[in-house]
C-alpha positions as a Python dict, from the first residue, in 0.01 Angstrom:
ca = {
    (1, 'M'): (0, 0, 0),
    (2, 'L'): (-69, -304, -188),
    (3, 'K'): (42, -631, -51),
    (4, 'R'): (79, -950, -267),
    (5, 'V'): (14, -1293, -110),
    (6, 'L'): (98, -1645, -256),
    (7, 'F'): (-161, -1937, -151),
    (8, 'A'): (58, -2214, -222),
    (9, 'G'): (-162, -2558, -208),
    (10, 'L'): (-490, -2350, -274),
    (11, 'R'): (-620, -2433, -634),
    (12, 'P'): (-644, -2122, -856),
    (13, 'D'): (-1008, -2150, -882),
    (14, 'R'): (-1072, -2128, -516),
    (15, 'V'): (-857, -1774, -496),
    (16, 'D'): (-1195, -1597, -538),
    (17, 'D'): (-1396, -1728, -290),
    (18, 'F'): (-1097, -1693, -47),
    (19, 'R'): (-1060, -1327, -135),
    (20, 'R'): (-1424, -1278, -86),
    (21, 'Q'): (-1400, -1443, 280),
    (22, 'L'): (-1087, -1226, 346),
    (23, 'D'): (-1220, -884, 184),
    (24, 'M'): (-890, -738, 224),
    (25, 'P'): (-885, -466, -50),
    (26, 'D'): (-559, -371, -8),
    (27, 'V'): (-413, -737, -95),
    (28, 'E'): (-347, -942, -405),
    (29, 'F'): (-428, -1290, -380),
    (30, 'A'): (-271, -1552, -607),
    (31, 'G'): (-285, -1942, -572),
    (32, 'V'): (-57, -2209, -708),
    (33, 'T'): (-65, -2570, -631),
    (34, 'G'): (277, -2719, -697),
    (35, 'V'): (636, -2631, -622),
    (36, 'E'): (731, -2517, -995),
    (37, 'E'): (433, -2296, -981),
    (38, 'V'): (572, -2137, -670),
    (39, 'R'): (893, -2088, -810),
    (40, 'A'): (721, -1940, -1151),
    (41, 'A'): (489, -1666, -888),
    (42, 'L'): (820, -1581, -714),
    (43, 'T'): (1025, -1477, -1037),
    (44, 'H'): (748, -1283, -1189),
    (45, 'A'): (610, -1080, -876),
    (46, 'D'): (732, -922, -543),
    (47, 'I'): (521, -1171, -294),
    (48, 'D'): (512, -1056, 37),
    (49, 'H'): (355, -1333, 210),
    (50, 'V'): (318, -1722, 132),
    (51, 'F'): (72, -1927, 297),
    (52, 'L'): (123, -2332, 257),
    (53, 'G'): (-193, -2519, 304),
    (54, 'G'): (-270, -2744, 578),
    (55, 'G'): (-363, -3013, 330),
    (56, 'L'): (-9, -3075, 168),
    (57, 'D'): (188, -3366, 254),
    (58, 'L'): (473, -3309, 433),
    (59, 'E'): (704, -3361, 120),
    (60, 'A'): (539, -3107, -100),
    (61, 'R'): (546, -2847, 213),
    (62, 'L'): (927, -2913, 238),
    (63, 'E'): (1007, -2855, -149),
    (64, 'M'): (779, -2557, -118),
    (65, 'V'): (943, -2414, 178),
    (66, 'R'): (1260, -2459, 0),
    (67, 'A'): (1157, -2301, -301),
    (68, 'V'): (1019, -1988, -116),
    (69, 'F'): (1377, -1950, 28),
    (70, 'E'): (1587, -2022, -318),
    (71, 'S'): (1362, -1764, -483),
    (72, 'S'): (1268, -1467, -238),
    (73, 'D'): (1494, -1283, -2),
    (74, 'R'): (1171, -1103, 117),
    (75, 'A'): (854, -1292, 114),
    (76, 'T'): (752, -1409, 474),
    (77, 'L'): (631, -1788, 475),
    (78, 'H'): (317, -1902, 677),
    (79, 'M'): (286, -2265, 752),
    (80, 'K'): (-88, -2391, 806),
    (81, 'D'): (-169, -2638, 1069),
    (82, 'H'): (-340, -2984, 981),
    (83, 'F'): (-535, -2974, 1301),
    (84, 'S'): (-774, -2721, 1210),
    (85, 'G'): (-882, -2838, 847),
    (86, 'P'): (-976, -2644, 558),
    (87, 'E'): (-1229, -2448, 733),
    (88, 'G'): (-931, -2290, 947),
    (89, 'F'): (-767, -2151, 651),
    (90, 'V'): (-935, -1834, 646),
    (91, 'P'): (-887, -1740, 1011),
    (92, 'F'): (-557, -1839, 1009),
    (93, 'V'): (-458, -1608, 673),
    (94, 'R'): (-668, -1306, 848),
    (95, 'A'): (-475, -1351, 1186),
    (96, 'V'): (-138, -1358, 1021),
    (97, 'L'): (-194, -1050, 786),
    (98, 'G'): (-361, -893, 1070),
    (99, 'G'): (-45, -918, 1240),
    (100, 'V'): (194, -865, 984),
    (101, 'G'): (-15, -560, 786),
    (102, 'D'): (233, -318, 865),
    (103, 'Y'): (547, -482, 803),
    (104, 'V'): (766, -366, 506),
    (105, 'P'): (1108, -529, 475),
    (106, 'R'): (1385, -290, 447),
    (107, 'P'): (1713, -347, 301),
    (108, 'S'): (2025, -388, 564),
    (109, 'S'): (2377, -384, 534),
    (110, 'Q'): (2360, -709, 758),
    (111, 'A'): (2139, -889, 545),
    (112, 'I'): (2239, -1275, 430),
    (113, 'L'): (2078, -1306, 104),
    (114, 'R'): (2051, -1615, -22),
    (115, 'A'): (1767, -1603, -295),
    (116, 'R'): (1936, -1732, -636),
    (117, 'H'): (1739, -1476, -870),
    (118, 'V'): (1712, -1592, -1229),
    (119, 'S'): (1772, -1296, -1498),
    (120, 'G'): (1486, -1261, -1758),
}
């Protein structure tokens, strides 16, 4: 099953390099740099996982976290540490995706849905 992953804080021109390094054929990767791009990506596709880069400042991270939770009830959110630097991004993504690779969210009658969906 195809998984869609959004890298927030990763320039789109770097996505191909990360895709090659990760070598995960069943995963579709996209990169965005700003909060409005995060919202747009989540509005236009069912994103499964969002990764926030460690190079983002705290305010940008907080805005993007809010955007993810306001825009999607299904995406998981993963925040990269600052400590391991840019070279730690691929190992972090690989480790997380390896752990959640089989996770498929299922609708629940107990779910508290909070995302505000915009009609097309």
